[in-house]
C-alpha positions in Angstrom: -7.7 100.7 -205.1 -8.6 101.8 -201.6 -12.3 101.2 -202.4 -11.6 97.7 -203.6 -9.6 96.9 -200.4 -12.3 98.4 -198.3 -15.0 96.3 -200.1 -12.9 93.1 -199.6 -12.5 93.9 -195.9 -16.2 94.6 -195.5 -17.1 91.3 -197.2 -14.6 89.4 -194.9 -15.8 91.1 -191.7 -19.4 90.5 -192.4 -18.7 86.9 -193.5 -16.9 86.3 -190.3 -19.9 87.5 -188.3 -22.3 85.3 -190.4 -20.1 82.2 -190.2 -19.8 82.7 -186.4 -23.5 83.0 -185.8 -24.8 80.7 -188.5 -22.1 78.2 -189.3 -20.0 78.0 -192.4 -22.3 75.5 -194.3 -25.4 77.5 -193.5 -23.9 80.8 -194.7 -24.5 81.2 -198.4 -22.8 83.6 -200.9 -26.3 85.2 -201.5 -26.7 85.9 -197.7 -23.2 87.5 -197.6 -24.0 89.6 -200.7 -27.4 90.7 -199.2 -25.8 91.5 -195.8 -22.8 93.4 -197.2 -24.8 95.2 -199.9 -22.2 94.4 -202.6 -23.0 93.0 -206.0 -22.4 89.5 -207.0 -19.8 90.8 -209.4 -18.0 92.5 -206.6 -17.9 89.4 -204.5 -16.5 87.3 -207.3 -14.0 90.0 -208.2 -12.4 89.4 -204.8 -13.1 85.7 -204.3 -13.3 82.8 -206.9 -15.7 80.9 -204.6 -17.1 80.6 -201.1 -14.2 78.4 -199.9 -11.6 81.0 -201.0 -13.5 83.6 -199.1 -13.8 81.3 -196.1 -10.0 80.7 -196.0 -9.5 84.5 -196.3 -11.7 84.9 -193.2 -9.5 82.6 -191.3 -6.2 84.0 -192.6 -7.1 87.7 -192.7 -9.7 88.1 -189.9 -9.3 85.3 -187.4 -5.6 85.0 -187.5 -4.9 88.6 -186.6 -7.5 88.4 -183.9 -5.9 85.3 -182.4 -2.5 87.0 -182.6 -3.8 90.0 -180.6 -6.0 88.1 -178.1 -3.9 85.0 -177.5 -0.4 85.0 -179.0 1.0 88.4 -178.2 -0.2 88.5 -174.6 1.3 85.1 -174.0 4.6 85.9 -175.6 4.8 89.1 -173.5 3.7 87.4 -170.3 5.7 88.0 -167.2 3.4 85.8 -165.0 2.1 82.8 -167.0 -0.3 81.5 -164.4 -2.0 84.8 -163.9 -1.9 85.8 -167.5 -3.4 82.5 -168.8 -6.2 82.8 -166.2 -6.9 86.4 -167.1 -7.0 85.6 -170.8 -9.5 82.8 -170.3 -11.6 85.0 -168.0 -11.6 87.8 -170.6 -12.6 85.4 -173.5 -15.3 83.7 -171.5 -16.9 86.6 -169.5 -15.8 90.0 -170.9 -15.2 89.8 -174.6 -18.2 91.5 -176.2 -18.0 89.8 -179.6 -17.7 86.2 -178.3 -21.3 85.3 -177.4 -22.1 82.3 -175.3 -24.8 81.0 -177.6 -22.4 80.9 -180.6 -19.4 79.3 -178.9 -15.8 79.8 -180.2 -15.4 80.8 -183.8 -12.2 78.8 -184.3 -13.7 75.8 -182.4 -16.8 75.9 -184.5 -15.0 75.9 -187.8 -12.7 73.1 -186.5 -15.7 70.9 -185.8 -17.3 71.8 -189.1 -14.7 72.1 -191.9 -11.4 70.1 -191.8 -13.0 66.8 -192.7 -14.7 68.6 -195.7 -11.8 70.8 -196.9 -8.2 70.0 -196.1 -7.1 73.7 -196.6 -9.4 74.7 -193.8 -7.8 72.1 -191.5 -4.4 73.4 -192.4 -5.3 77.1 -191.8 -7.0 76.2 -188.5 -4.1 74.1 -187.4 -1.8 77.1 -187.9 -4.0 79.2 -185.6 -4.1 76.6 -182.9 -0.4 75.7 -183.2 0.7 79.3 -182.7 -1.5 79.7 -179.6 -0.2 76.4 -178.3 3.4 77.4 -178.9 3.0 80.8 -177.3 1.4 79.3 -174.2 4.3 76.8 -173.9 6.8 79.7 -174.2 5.0 81.6 -171.4 5.1 78.5 -169.2 8.7 77.8 -170.0 9.6 81.4 -169.0 7.8 80.8 -165.8 9.9 77.7 -165.1 13.1 79.5 -166.0 12.3 82.3 -163.6 11.6 79.9 -160.8 7.9 80.8 -160.6 6.6 77.5 -162.0 7.6 74.0 -160.8 10.5 72.5 -162.8 8.6 69.2 -163.3 5.7 71.0 -165.1 5.3 69.7 -168.7 4.4 72.8 -170.7 2.9 70.9 -173.6 0.6 68.9 -171.4 -0.6 72.0 -169.5 -1.2 73.8 -172.7 -3.2 71.0 -174.3 -5.3 70.7 -171.1 -6.0 74.4 -170.8 -6.9 74.8 -174.5 -9.1 71.7 -174.7 -10.8 72.9 -171.6 -11.5 76.3 -173.1 -13.0 74.8 -176.3 -15.0 72.3 -174.4 -16.5 74.8 -172.0 -17.4 77.0 -175.0 -19.5 74.1 -176.3 -21.1 73.5 -172.9 -21.9 77.2 -172.7 -23.9 76.9 -175.9 -25.9 74.0 -174.4 -26.4 75.4 -170.9 -27.2 78.9 -172.1 -25.8 80.5 -169.0 -22.5 81.7 -167.6 -22.6 79.3 -164.6 -20.5 76.7 -166.4 -17.9 79.4 -167.4 -17.6 80.5 -163.8 -17.2 76.9 -162.6 -14.5 76.2 -165.2 -12.6 79.4 -164.3 -12.7 78.5 -160.6 -11.2 75.1 -161.3 -8.8 76.5 -163.8 -7.5 79.0 -161.2 -6.9 76.1 -158.8 -5.2 74.0 -161.5 -2.9 76.9 -162.6 -2.0 77.8 -159.0 -0.9 74.2 -158.5 1.8 74.7 -161.1 3.4 77.5 -159.1 6.5 76.8 -157.1 5.9 77.3 -153.4 
C-alpha cells in the first residue's frame, strides 16, 4: 500500500509542476506518464481521467501549500499589516518554486479552467475563499487590538490585496523582470501602512 501511495503522490507532484509550467490544457497524460516514469496502467489505477487527476492536484497538492503559505500565517498573525506585506514579499521575491515567467499556479488555473469544468471552479474557489477569510480575520484582529483603523473594511482590503497579487504575477510574466514586483511591493507597503491607526 505504501508504494501505491508513493506512486500517487509522485504523479500529483510532477503533474503540478507540469501544469504550472505548461498550463493544464497543454499537459497531456502521456507527458505526465513519461515524466513520472509510471505505466499508463499505474496512472489509470489512481485516476479515472486527466480531470480527476487535475482536481486531485488542486485538493491534495495546492490546497495544503496554500494552507501553509497563506492561511496559517494569517490566522496566527499578531501584526496583520507587517505579516501581509512579508507574505507578499516572500511569494514574489523569495519563494524558489514560484517563478516569475510562470506566474501564480492558482491564478493560472483560475484563468484556464473554471469556464471549462465547474468542479475546477469550485475547488479553486475554496482555495481563494479560505485565503480571503484568513486575511480578513487577521485584519479584524488588528482592528480589535487597536493597531488598525476602526473604519477599515476588511473585505475590501483583502480583495484589493489579493487581486493586486494575482495581477502583478501576470505582469511579471509579461515584463520578465522583478522591477514590477518591487514597485508593487513598495506601493503595497504604503497602502498597508495607511490602514494603521496613528
